[in-house]
C-alpha positions as CSV (number, residue, x, y, z in Angstrom):
1,M,-0.8,-6.8,1.0
2,L,-0.3,-4.2,-1.7
3,Y,-2.5,-3.2,-4.5
4,K,-0.6,-2.7,-7.8
5,F,-2.8,-1.0,-10.3
6,K,-1.7,-1.4,-14.0
7,S,-2.7,0.0,-17.3
8,K,-1.4,0.4,-20.8
9,A,-2.2,4.2,-20.6
10,A,-0.5,5.0,-17.3
11,G,2.4,3.9,-15.1
12,D,1.9,1.4,-12.4
13,L,0.4,2.7,-9.1
14,I,1.0,0.9,-5.8
15,M,-1.1,1.4,-2.7
16,L,-1.0,-0.2,0.7
17,E,-3.9,-2.5,1.3
18,P,-6.0,-0.3,3.6
19,N,-5.7,2.7,1.2
20,G,-6.3,0.6,-2.0
21,R,-9.3,-1.1,-0.3
22,R,-10.9,2.3,0.6
23,V,-10.4,3.7,-2.9
24,L,-11.9,0.6,-4.5
25,E,-14.9,0.6,-2.2
26,I,-15.5,4.3,-3.0
27,V,-15.4,3.7,-6.7
28,G,-17.8,0.8,-6.3
29,K,-15.4,-2.1,-7.0
30,D,-14.9,-5.2,-4.9
31,P,-11.5,-4.9,-3.2
32,A,-10.6,-8.4,-4.1
33,P,-7.0,-9.4,-4.8
34,K,-7.7,-9.3,-8.5
35,G,-10.0,-7.0,-10.5
36,I,-10.6,-4.6,-13.4
37,I,-12.0,-1.2,-14.0
38,L,-13.3,-0.9,-17.5
39,P,-13.1,2.4,-19.4
40,E,-16.9,2.9,-19.4
41,E,-16.9,2.6,-15.5
42,M,-14.2,5.3,-15.1
43,P,-16.4,8.5,-15.4
44,G,-18.6,7.2,-12.5
45,A,-15.5,6.2,-10.5
46,I,-14.0,9.6,-10.9
47,T,-17.2,11.3,-9.8
48,A,-17.6,9.0,-6.8
49,L,-14.0,9.6,-5.7
50,E,-14.2,13.4,-6.1
51,Q,-17.5,13.4,-4.1
52,A,-15.9,11.3,-1.3
53,I,-13.0,13.7,-1.1
54,A,-15.3,16.7,-1.0
55,R,-17.4,15.1,1.7
56,E,-14.4,14.2,3.9
57,E,-13.0,17.8,3.6
58,A,-16.4,19.3,4.4
59,E,-16.7,17.0,7.5
60,H,-13.3,17.9,8.7
61,Q,-13.9,21.6,8.3
62,A,-17.2,21.4,10.1
63,L,-15.5,19.6,13.1
64,I,-12.8,22.3,13.1
65,D,-15.3,25.1,13.0
66,E,-17.4,23.5,15.7
67,A,-14.4,23.1,18.0
68,K,-13.3,26.7,17.5
69,A,-16.8,28.0,18.2
70,K,-16.8,26.1,21.5
71,G,-13.3,27.4,22.3
72,Q,-11.8,23.9,22.1
73,V,-8.7,22.6,20.5
74,P,-9.6,21.6,16.9
75,P,-9.4,17.8,16.3
76,R,-6.5,16.2,14.5
77,F,-7.0,14.1,11.5
78,D,-4.9,11.5,9.6
79,A,-1.6,13.0,8.4
80,V,-2.4,12.0,4.9
81,S,-5.9,12.9,3.6
82,L,-8.1,11.0,1.2
83,R,-7.3,13.7,-1.4
84,Q,-3.6,13.1,-1.1
85,R,-4.0,9.4,-1.3
86,A,-6.5,9.5,-4.2
87,V,-4.9,12.1,-6.5
88,P,-2.6,9.6,-8.2
89,F,-5.5,7.2,-8.7
90,L,-7.7,9.9,-10.1
91,D,-4.9,10.8,-12.5
92,M,-4.7,7.2,-13.6
93,L,-8.5,7.0,-14.0
94,R,-8.5,10.1,-16.2
95,R,-5.6,9.0,-18.4
96,C,-7.1,5.5,-18.9
97,S,-10.6,6.8,-19.5
98,Q,-9.3,9.2,-22.2
99,A,-7.2,6.4,-23.8
100,G,-10.0,3.8,-23.5
101,K,-7.8,1.4,-21.5
102,E,-8.8,-0.6,-18.5
103,I,-7.1,-0.6,-15.1
104,V,-6.3,-4.0,-13.6
105,W,-4.8,-5.2,-10.3
106,G,-3.6,-8.5,-9.0
107,V,-2.7,-9.9,-12.4
């Protein structure tokens, strides 16, 4: 399944199901096949996503530092980070928030 996010203030954004589900869960939305993010929900969604990105990056850095301190090979992580996957969605959230337009998917 794909998530296709649409808005009148930004171009369409398509995400694979696991990535779209994760982003929606982070911003506090039900990852149902259809949904909406209202403009008044967007500032909170932006903050939640930015915090999740910062947390993931801090966790990864801590694991790398720990492995180096022990003289071990640092762990490998997904080739594409949450930051890379979420930046287009963050951009869409910011544009839509500024324009006062909702984001919908599955319609």
